[in-house]
Phi, psi and omega in degrees: 000129177250163186234033189287345186245011172211161186287125176301136182059034179264149179289137181263115180296344177293344183257012184311324183289350179277349183281151179296153192307312179297315179288323179301320176299317177296317181289327174297320175297319178301310180300324180285332182271321190257345179084176188283347189285332182277128188248150172258148172278153171072154176295330177239093184304157181234142176252118181259148183233345176199168179206158178198130177060242182251025176237147170242156186230129181273185188293342176265005177086005179287140186271130177245134174275123183268106174248025184227323194275119180262344180296317169282073196294328175259023178101148181295136173050043182303132184305320184288324181286318177298318177301315183295314179293318180300315179296319186288317185288341171273359180245311181195139171213106186227173176270186191268012180271001169252146178295122184216114188293316181303330174301312181294321181299313179296316178302321179291322182295314179298309188293337180292345180272356180257164170302150189298337183289339181263103188224017175234150177221140174236130188262139174232186176261339180213165175298324176300315175298318185293321177296315176307311181292319184295318179299317182296318179295314184300314183292325177294316187290322183271346186061022178247171178234342184290128177234139179254136174229172170273160199280358172229026186296151167232118178238357176143186190241350173298166181301314182295316183288323179296325179289352172255018191235082182297336180291348176290348175095172189293344178287344176244106190289143168296151177299156181299327179255026179253128170251133180252132177260145174283148175253138174282081195295321178298320181292315178304318187296333180256004173084021179289145184279105185244019185302317182289328176297317180293319180298319177297323175292326175293315177298322177293321180297321181291322176293327173296320175303308181303321178296337181260013179075021183249123178280128181293136178244310196201150165248140179227131174214141161302129187287357171240011182046048187303305184287342180282345181136359181068100185232090182273347188233155359282157172304137172097349186295344177274347183302308179300334172300309179307316176299315180300322179297309180294321179298337176270000180086008179265172176254147177263115180253121176264119178271103185259015184298318180260327183279340189282178179055055171071011187294329185275351182073354185251332180199164181293333184232143180296331182293338181296330179294340182260001182066026180260136166252103179294159172282320175224142170234147183250127180243155179233199192298342175297341179292341178239016175065026180106349169294156187282081172215138179207178187196161158247143169248148190205157169290131189301330181296336176296327187266343190303300179285324175307311180293332184285326190242347181240081187303133182234132173214140179230112186306318184256355180291119180076027174299161190293325181286319178298317175306314179300321179290317180296320176295321179293322175302315178296329176297310186297314181303316181287310186291328186262007174062042191281338170302308182291323174301316178302318180292307187285313177292327176297319176298321180289326177294319180295316179291327173302310180297318181302318183294320180291318184293329179300340180269001189228160176259348188258356175237114186229173171054046177292135181207160180171165172210136186056212181269064177202102189237147180220154171211146180269135172257130188223160179287129177289350178283317184225003175075011178283151178309133182234090183291332180296313178295320174302319179292324177296322178294315179297317184285324174294324173298318179304312177301330173275008179063042170231131190255121166224189172211192178230160188205179172100161183300327178267354179073020186248010179261118176297129182246111184243109193213073184286168168301161186291348182270004179305143180242171180293333176290328175294319177303313182301314177300316178298312182298323181289321176295312177302315181297317176300317183293310185290329177292322180288329183282334185313000000 
């Protein structure tokens, strides 16, 4: 069973009548006001009213362990971020057309975490906007229009970003000049080195573009292939793709919205694990712990002519309050040792899931790096992807007040991606809940 045309782990409005009256009224009101495009998670939606650290609290005050949300990267409502935002919004909040030193201080601090050749940053409000801008820059610089993506990629919701996002389903068409390459998922799931195979696919896609009169501009990929199913190993398998892209005159765009900001526990940025120096990298809202800030970082020569002839302005991109939040996030990552925490606690999280999977035939191919872990759910009869069983696990965990989701082309990959402040105690709590749930399903 595949899930390419509906949201994985989405609430089905056809079951509205099964909800308790108060929640049913809230969900009905939401649908009437927001329309059908807005989706809710879980078979039984949950109403949250506050959050702190790695926990969310519902309207009855019940605590939920958050093992899913990466946008509050340093934990929900982190006191240092809250203080920085509160102080700044009471002082000044302006756009980037005024000289403002804290903006430059943050830009220098952020860029110091990248390779020296990447020395410019442009601010946006969301990862979608950043992807849109990065592709616009790449097309301007190369004078090409063709872009290559992976076949279940998700890169955002603007028109340009949605056209690069096959995971949105057949209702959202790929762009006319967008080619999607297939991934050898079975090989990737066990960490096989498929770099040269993927590079060959990229070269074939470029050749096909040329046969259709399309000039190649860029390749873009999430550095952990998150929406494709989360494939962190082996290190370096994206390197041959980068070479193939450069050999063809294109640019390599690293989508770091999910892998970035210490998520992997090995480096600040996911592309570093592959020995790749991207031409452009895209950052998203984890940089501001949920405040509306995102960015592209770039080699300066890519922006020189673009900036001279293509005026760019984003009213809220890089505003004073969001910059304060982003600066506070870097403080917390450094001061609380969250890169190392992601590595150590992430290892414990992965081994915990591996131990549970070892006792079963329907949870296989556990993989992960840092605080990002995945496992495939399959039918024990034939080993085929089982999205329905994955959904049952996700929803039974929700009933145990533990939050994860599912992902992947078949919708059968458990997606475990907690805030970077997750601890060993939280891993133990998560492991106990997962073990109980899958044992009950057995």
